[in-house]
C-alpha positions as CSV (number, residue, x, y, z in Angstrom):
1,X,39.0,78.3,352.4
2,X,37.5,76.0,349.9
3,X,39.5,74.1,346.9
4,X,38.1,72.5,344.0
5,X,40.4,70.1,342.7
6,X,39.4,68.6,339.2
7,X,41.3,65.3,338.5
8,X,41.1,63.6,335.3
9,X,40.5,59.9,336.6
10,X,37.2,58.1,337.6
11,X,36.3,58.3,340.9
12,X,34.9,54.8,341.0
13,X,37.5,52.9,339.0
14,X,40.5,54.6,340.7
15,X,38.9,54.6,344.2
16,X,41.9,53.9,346.3
17,X,43.9,56.8,344.1
18,X,41.4,59.2,345.0
19,X,40.7,58.4,348.4
20,X,44.8,58.7,349.1
21,X,44.8,61.9,347.1
22,X,42.2,63.6,349.2
23,X,43.6,62.3,352.2
24,X,46.8,63.6,351.6
25,X,45.5,67.2,350.3
26,X,43.6,67.8,353.4
27,X,46.6,66.6,355.4
28,X,48.9,69.0,354.3
29,X,46.3,71.9,354.0
30,X,46.7,74.7,356.0
31,X,44.0,75.0,359.0
32,X,40.7,76.2,357.8
33,X,41.5,75.1,354.2
34,X,39.5,71.9,352.7
35,X,39.8,70.3,349.3
36,X,37.1,68.5,347.5
37,X,38.8,66.0,345.0
38,X,36.5,65.4,341.6
39,X,36.9,62.9,339.2
40,X,35.8,62.9,335.5
41,X,33.5,59.9,333.9
42,X,34.7,58.7,331.3
43,X,38.2,59.5,332.5
44,X,41.2,60.2,330.5
45,X,41.5,56.9,329.0
46,X,42.3,57.2,325.4
47,X,45.5,59.0,325.8
48,X,45.9,61.8,323.1
49,X,44.6,64.8,322.0
50,X,41.1,64.5,321.5
51,X,40.6,62.6,325.0
52,X,42.3,65.9,326.4
53,X,39.9,68.4,325.0
54,X,36.8,66.2,325.9
55,X,38.1,66.3,329.2
56,X,38.9,69.8,329.3
57,X,35.3,71.0,328.4
58,X,34.2,68.7,331.5
59,X,36.5,70.6,333.8
60,X,36.1,74.0,332.7
61,X,32.1,73.3,333.1
62,X,32.5,72.0,336.6
63,X,35.0,74.6,337.4
64,X,32.3,77.1,336.7
65,X,29.9,75.1,338.9
66,X,32.1,75.2,341.4
67,X,32.5,79.0,341.3
68,X,29.0,79.4,341.9
69,X,28.7,77.2,344.9
70,X,31.4,79.3,346.8
71,X,34.7,77.6,346.1
72,X,37.6,80.0,346.4
73,X,40.2,78.8,343.9
74,X,39.9,75.8,340.9
75,X,42.7,73.4,340.6
76,X,43.4,71.5,337.5
77,X,45.0,68.8,339.0
78,X,45.9,67.1,335.4
79,X,49.3,68.2,334.5
80,X,48.6,68.9,331.2
81,X,46.5,71.6,331.7
82,X,44.2,71.4,328.9
83,X,41.3,74.2,329.2
84,X,43.5,76.1,331.6
85,X,43.8,79.5,330.2
86,X,39.9,79.3,328.7
87,X,38.8,78.9,332.5
88,X,41.1,81.2,333.9
89,X,39.4,83.8,331.2
90,X,36.1,82.4,332.5
91,X,36.6,82.9,336.4
92,X,37.3,85.6,338.6
93,X,38.6,83.0,341.4
94,X,42.0,81.4,341.2
95,X,42.3,78.9,338.3
96,X,45.8,76.9,339.0
97,X,47.2,74.2,336.6
98,X,49.1,71.4,337.8
99,X,51.6,71.5,335.2
100,X,52.1,75.4,334.9
101,X,52.8,76.0,338.5
102,X,55.0,72.6,338.9
103,X,57.0,73.7,335.9
104,X,57.6,77.4,337.3
105,X,58.4,75.9,340.8
106,X,60.9,73.3,339.6
107,X,62.5,76.2,337.4
108,X,63.9,77.7,340.8
109,X,65.2,74.4,341.7
110,X,67.3,73.6,338.9
111,X,68.4,74.9,335.4
112,X,67.2,72.0,333.3
113,X,64.4,70.1,334.0
114,X,63.2,66.3,333.1
115,X,59.4,65.4,333.1
116,X,58.6,61.9,333.7
117,X,55.1,61.3,332.2
118,X,52.8,58.6,332.2
119,X,52.8,57.6,328.3
120,X,55.2,58.4,325.7
121,X,52.2,60.1,324.3
122,X,52.6,63.0,326.1
123,X,56.2,63.8,325.1
124,X,55.0,66.7,322.3
125,X,52.5,68.0,324.6
126,X,54.6,68.8,327.9
127,X,57.3,70.3,325.1
128,X,54.5,72.5,324.0
129,X,53.5,73.1,327.6
130,X,57.0,74.2,328.3
131,X,57.1,76.9,325.1
132,X,53.8,78.1,326.4
133,X,55.2,78.9,329.9
134,X,58.2,80.7,328.7
135,X,60.3,77.5,329.7
136,X,61.2,75.9,326.5
137,X,64.8,76.1,327.0
138,X,64.7,74.6,330.5
139,X,62.8,71.6,329.6
140,X,65.2,69.2,327.9
141,X,64.1,65.9,328.9
142,X,60.9,64.3,328.6
143,X,60.0,60.2,329.0
144,X,57.1,58.1,329.3
145,X,56.6,55.3,332.6
146,X,54.5,53.7,329.8
147,X,51.5,53.1,332.4
148,X,48.1,53.1,332.8
149,X,46.5,54.7,335.8
150,X,45.5,52.2,336.9
151,X,48.9,50.5,337.5
152,X,49.0,52.6,340.6
153,X,46.1,51.4,342.4
154,X,47.5,48.7,344.3
155,X,50.3,51.0,345.7
156,X,47.9,53.6,346.6
157,X,46.0,50.6,348.3
158,X,48.6,50.1,350.8
159,X,50.3,47.1,348.7
160,X,54.1,48.1,350.0
161,X,55.8,45.8,346.9
162,X,53.7,47.8,344.2
163,X,54.9,51.0,345.9
164,X,58.2,49.9,345.1
165,X,57.9,48.4,341.9
166,X,56.7,51.7,340.8
167,X,59.1,53.7,342.5
168,X,61.7,51.7,341.1
169,X,60.0,52.2,337.8
170,X,60.1,55.9,337.8
171,X,63.6,55.9,339.1
172,X,64.6,54.0,336.1
173,X,62.9,56.4,333.8
174,X,64.5,59.7,335.2
175,X,68.1,58.6,336.2
176,X,69.9,58.7,332.7
177,X,67.9,62.2,332.4
178,X,69.9,63.3,335.3
179,X,72.9,61.7,334.2
180,X,72.5,63.5,330.6
181,X,72.3,66.6,332.8
182,X,69.1,67.6,334.2
183,X,68.6,69.3,337.6
184,X,65.4,68.4,338.7
185,X,62.6,65.8,337.8
186,X,59.2,66.6,337.6
187,X,56.7,64.1,337.7
188,X,54.4,64.8,334.6
189,X,51.3,63.9,336.6
190,X,49.6,63.7,340.1
191,X,49.4,60.1,339.9
192,X,53.1,60.0,339.6
193,X,53.7,62.5,342.2
194,X,51.5,61.5,345.0
195,X,53.5,58.2,344.3
196,X,56.8,60.1,345.1
197,X,55.4,62.5,347.4
198,X,55.1,59.8,350.3
199,X,59.4,59.4,349.9
200,X,60.5,62.4,352.3
201,X,63.7,64.1,350.8
202,X,63.3,61.8,347.4
203,X,65.8,62.5,344.9
204,X,67.1,60.9,341.6
205,X,70.9,60.9,341.7
206,X,71.3,64.6,342.7
207,X,68.3,65.8,341.4
208,X,65.0,66.7,343.7
209,X,62.1,65.3,342.4
210,X,59.1,67.6,342.8
211,X,55.9,66.9,344.8
212,X,53.5,67.9,342.3
213,X,50.5,67.4,344.4
214,X,51.8,69.5,347.0
215,X,52.9,72.4,344.9
216,X,49.5,72.2,343.1
217,X,47.8,73.0,346.6
218,X,49.9,75.2,347.8
219,X,50.0,77.2,344.7
220,X,46.1,77.3,345.5
221,X,46.6,78.6,349.1
222,X,48.7,81.4,348.1
223,X,46.6,82.7,345.4
224,X,43.8,82.8,347.5
225,X,45.4,84.6,350.0
226,X,47.5,87.0,347.8
227,X,43.9,87.6,345.9
228,X,42.2,88.5,349.5
229,X,45.3,90.8,350.4
230,X,46.1,92.6,347.4
231,X,42.9,92.0,345.0
232,X,45.1,90.8,342.1
233,X,44.0,88.5,339.4
234,X,44.9,87.1,335.9
235,X,45.3,90.0,333.2
236,X,42.4,90.8,331.7
237,X,43.7,92.6,328.9
238,X,44.2,90.3,325.3
239,X,46.1,87.4,327.4
240,X,42.8,86.4,329.4
241,X,40.1,89.0,328.9
242,X,36.9,87.9,330.9
243,X,33.8,86.0,329.3
244,X,30.8,87.5,329.2
245,X,27.8,86.1,330.6
246,X,26.3,84.9,327.5
247,X,29.2,83.1,326.7
248,X,29.5,80.9,329.7
249,X,25.8,80.7,329.2
250,X,26.1,79.1,325.7
251,X,29.3,77.1,326.8
252,X,27.5,75.4,329.5
253,X,24.4,74.8,327.6
254,X,26.6,73.0,324.7
255,X,28.2,70.8,327.5
256,X,25.1,70.0,329.2
257,X,22.7,69.6,325.8
258,X,25.3,68.9,322.8
259,X,25.2,70.7,319.4
260,X,21.6,71.9,319.1
261,X,21.5,71.5,315.1
262,X,23.0,68.8,313.4
263,X,25.8,69.5,310.6
264,X,23.8,67.4,308.2
265,X,19.7,67.2,308.9
266,X,18.0,64.1,309.3
267,X,17.3,62.7,305.7
268,X,19.6,64.9,303.9
């Protein structure tokens, strides 16, 4: 089984994280499964809806390319899941959104979920995700660590002091939410998910903390196996009808070449 993992991090600027993520995913993968991790350049660095939209377009195009090269599944390894439904509509192989599968997994572990995200700018986005995934009444708390992806670099490069500081920051953000009634904590990002995933049985007070990287990978493996067993795939009715070859061609041409005709002709 070959899994294409799309990170929204720059592979060069965050090399320590990308190496750690690749090693971790391939280390926990089932025998015969390989996970190839790819980044985006420029990465999702200016947090907000427009940056997410740009990265989504690239991720969709990359997913189409991955499917053409024989990958068995595509994982959007970015908790906000931008472009998730669009990519599901374009591929017949499983497409896994880290946010979607981790929220649903967390819903099995507790009634009320707390999400700890990188930055407060994503709070509204995560509440919208919860509504979209039918979990709006389960996600009661979202808080940002208010840090940059680069803040994790030292921890993933082996600096134990940096790792402890980031874990303490995560715990400090999550603990008031648990005291306020959250049953389970979800790192709303693979960066913090990989950080806490290194801590076996990690909890904040009584609340288990979901390992987002592991859940996303294992969901991909499961979906590939189930598709092989029963041929099941995403609903192709109004929810996610399969895009035509022409629609895919137009999209890939747009990503490769940009708009062909300017809104205002030169000299107008």
